[in-house]
Structures are given as structure tokens and as C-alpha cells.
N, C-alpha and C positions, 0 to 999 in steps of 0.2 A: 471320360478323362478329359482334362483341360488341355487345350492346344497352345495357349499363350506360353511364352518362354520366361519362366521366373529366373531371377538372378539368385542362385543358391548361395553364392558368397555373401551377397548383401543380406539375405534373409538370416544367414548364420551370424553375421556381424551384429545384426539388430536383435538377435535371440528371438526371432519371429517364429515361435513354435507353430502357430496356426498356419502361417504361410508355408512352412516346411511340410506340415502334415498334408496340406492340399497338394504340394508338389509330389508327394508319394503316389498320387493318382494321375500324374501327367502322362500324356501319350508317348513321350520320349522315355525309353527305358533308362537312358543315361541320366536324365534329370531325376528319375525315381531313385536310382542308385545313389546319386550325389546327395539327395535329400535325406536318405536314410543315414548316410555317412555323417552328414551335418548334425542330425539329431543325436547320433552316437557321440560325436565330439562335444556337443553341448551338455551331455550328461543330464538329460531331462526325462526322468521316469514318467512324467505325466503324458509323454508321447507314446507310451507302450500300447494303449488301445488302438491308436491310429496305425501303428506299425503292424500290429497283429491283423487288423482288418485288411491292410494293403497286401500283406504276405499271402493271405488266402487267395487273393485275386491275381497275384503276380505270376507271369509266365516266363519272364526273362531270367536266366540262370544267374547272371551277375547281380542283378537287382535283388533277386531272392536272397543271395548270399549276403549282400550288404544289409538287408533288412534283418536277416537272422542274426548276424553279428551284432547289430545295434540292439536287438531284443535281448541277446545273451548278456551283453554288457550292462544294459540298463536294469535288467532284472536283479543284478547283483549289487546295484548301487542304491541305497536308501536315499530318501530326500535329504539334501544337505541342509543342516540346521543353520539358522542365521547366526551371526556373531553374538547377538543378544541372547539367543537361546543357549548357546554354548556357555556364555558367561553365567546365566542364571543356573544352569545345571551344575556348573562348577561350584557356585556359591551354596546351592542346596546340599551338595556333598559335604561342604565345609560345615554346614549346620550340624551334621552328624559327627564330623571329626572333632569339633570343638564344643561338644555338649557339656564338658566340665569347665569351660572357660566363659563365664557369663558376659564379661566385657567384650570378648571376641565375638560371641554370638550376637550381641546387640549391634556391633559394627557391621557384621555380615547382613543382618536384617535391614539396617539402614541402607546398605548398598542395594539390596533387593527392592526396597521401596523406591529408591531413585530410578531403578531400571523400569519399574512399573509393569513387569511381565507376570501374568497370572500363572505361569508354570510353577511358581514357587508356592502357590496358595495351599495345596494339600499338606506340604511339609510344615508350613507355618501354622496351620490349624492343629496339626499333631503336637507341635511345640507348645502352642497356646493351651491345649488341653492337658498337657503333662503337669500334673500337680506336684511333681518332685522338683520342678524347675523353680528358681528364685522368682519372686513376684515381678521384679524388674524385667526379667527375660520374657515372662508371659505378657507383660504390658507392652514390651517392644514388639512382640509378635502380633498383638492386637492392633497396635498402631500401623504396622506394616500391612496387615490385612485390609485395614481401612483404606490405605493408599492404593492398594491393588483393587479396590472395590470388590473384594471377595470375602468380606467379613461375615462370620456366622451371626445369628440373631443376637446372641448374648454380647458379642463385641459391638454391635450397633448401639448398645446402651451407652458405650463410651462416647460415641458421636452425639447421642441424644443429650448427654450431660453438658454439651457445649452449644445446644440449640438456642436460637434467638427467642423462642417462646419459653417463658419461665415454667409453665405447667409441664412441658416436655422434660425440661431439666429436672424438675421436682420428681416426676414419675421415674425417670432413669435412676436418680439417686436412691429412691425408695426400693426399686427392684434390685439394684446392686446390693443394697443392704440386706434385703430379704434373702438373696442368694448367697450372702456372705462371700462376696467376690473379693478374695484377698488381693488378687492382681490389680484391682481397681482402687486400692487405698490412696495412692498418690493423686489420681484424677479427682477422687472424692474430696481430698483435702483442699484441692484448688477451688472446689465448689463452696468451701467454707467462706470464701470471699465473694460469693455471688451477690449481685446487686439486689436480689430479692430475698427477703428475710425467710420466707417459707422454704426456699431452696436451701438456704444456709442451714436452717434447723434440720431439714431432712437429710442433708449430707452429714451433719454431725451425728444424727441418730443412726445413719447407715454405718459410719465408722465405729460407733459404739457397739453396734450389732455384730460387725465383723470381728472386732475384739482381738485381733492379732497384736503382737508387740509393735509391729510397724504402725498399725492403725492408732494404737494408743499413743505412740510417740508423736505421730502427726497431730493428733488432737492436742497434746501437751504443747507442741511447738506453736500451733495456731493460737492457743490461749495466751502464749507469751509474746505473740506478735512476731515470731521468728520464721514465719512461713510465707512464701510467695504464693499468693492465692488467685492470681488473675488467669482464668482459663483462656485457651486459644480455640478458635473455631475453624475447623477444616473446610475447604471449599465445597466438599461434597456432603456436608452435614444435612442440608435440607432433603437431599435425595435418599440418603441412607436411613434417615430417621423415619421414613414411611413404614419401616418394619418394626417400629417401637410404638407402644400404646401412647396415644396423644391425650386421652382422658380428660374429662371434666370432673374428676373425683373431688371429694372434700379437700379443701385447701389446708390440710394439716398433715403432718408426718403420719405414717401408718401406725396403728395401735401397737404392733409388735416393737416398733422402734421406740415409741414413747415408753413402753414398759421397760425396755433395756435402759433408757435414759434414767428412769425413776430408780431402777435397781442400783445403778451406779451411784446415784445421788445418796441413796440409803446406805450403801456400803461406805461412802466417804464420811457420813455422819457417825457411823458406828466405830 
């Protein structure tokens, strides 16, 4: 046991858990008792192992009682969540409460993205995978997952669509089209204004292959010049895109996409 005289009040004021744990082994029983009381007052469950070890060695009745009281209290108190965690959990609950209000859901996800806490990731993945949700809600979930650096592989295609290398943008557009990723219609429509012609043609083929009313409307708007098509690049694009094929494939849209394009052209002629 240590013989130096620790200042228990100062240790408590500084929330010095390590110092108070050492004081539990002091030669002075009064110091040990006061250290246990300080740990109890600070409500720090991480001190439980040190209190348990000290209690096994303790011979003074009053110090033993102080340690036992501290253990009893701390065992009933879970770790206090941070204010941010409390806010995230409240917003996650709201995701469920407002499932039938797309605009509210998008606002909630925007707040979750701003908080940047990964506690929300699992709920957002479930929302993204829910095919009964409007595409704009699924897209908002994907964007939020990207902000949280917790995006599943398919969502990283959205990041790849904005990458500085045109081959990666082209590959992402092609895969999204092959997957018929309805939620990605708007990002693909922005790629219709890509600086690279191959990327533009691949994005167009992807939208044709997706074939939803929204995708068709976006193609029509782009043809009339009524679509804003300049994509944005997130700061973490280079890192996340490592999970997407970089490929040196043939520099033409995929055959399946070309077939869809030809079919549409034939339909228009008939």
C-alpha cells in the first residue's frame, strides 16, 4: 500500500479515476474510505474492478462499507450516454415514427449526417434496403451512410459515380444500371452532364435499363435541357471508392445497356 497522502478532494474534482483507484490501496483506512466514497459520487462504473479488488483485501470495517456501497450504486448505473448519443438515439426512433412522411424522414437523416455518429448506421441501412420506401428516401439514406463512412458496397457506387477518374464513374454507372438501382436515378441523371462522353452514354443506358417512370422522366428532362447535371464530389470519395471496381474494361457501355437503348429506339420508330 502507498504511504503518500493523496488529496482525495482534488482527485475527485479532477475526475482522476486512476488516482482514486490507487488511493483505494493506501495504508490509511480513512483515505481508502474517502476514495471509495469519491468514486461512488463520480458515478464511474469503470472503477468497479478496482473497487472489487480492494474490497477483497480490505480489513477496516468502515472502508469495507464505503467500498461495498460504492459497488452497489455503480452496479446499478449504466455508462452515461453522451449528449450526442442521446440525440442520435432520439433521431433513430423518429426514423421509425415518421416512416410515412418522406420529407420528415429526409430531414431526420440530414440531421444524423450532420452529427456524424455511426450509431445510426444499422437503422439507415435497413431504410436504404426497404424497397417500399420512395426512391428519394432511399437516396437520402445512402447519402447519409456515405457521410457516416458506413456505406454498404452498393452505396459506394454512388460515391464512385462522382470520382475524378472517368473509368470509375463509367463503371459505377454501368453497375447501377445492371442492378436496376431505382434509388440512383437522380445521381445517374446528373452523370448525363459528365465531361466524358462515355460516362454520359453509360449513364443514359443505365437510366434506360432502370426504366422506372422517374428514370424516363429524367431522361426526357435531360433531352430538353431542363436538368441540372453537374455532380458534386464528396471529400471521402477517393477512400470509399476503393470498394468499387476500378477496371480497365472496354470503353463502351455494357452490352445489356446498349440492347436496352436499341430496343427503345426501335419502339419509338414503330
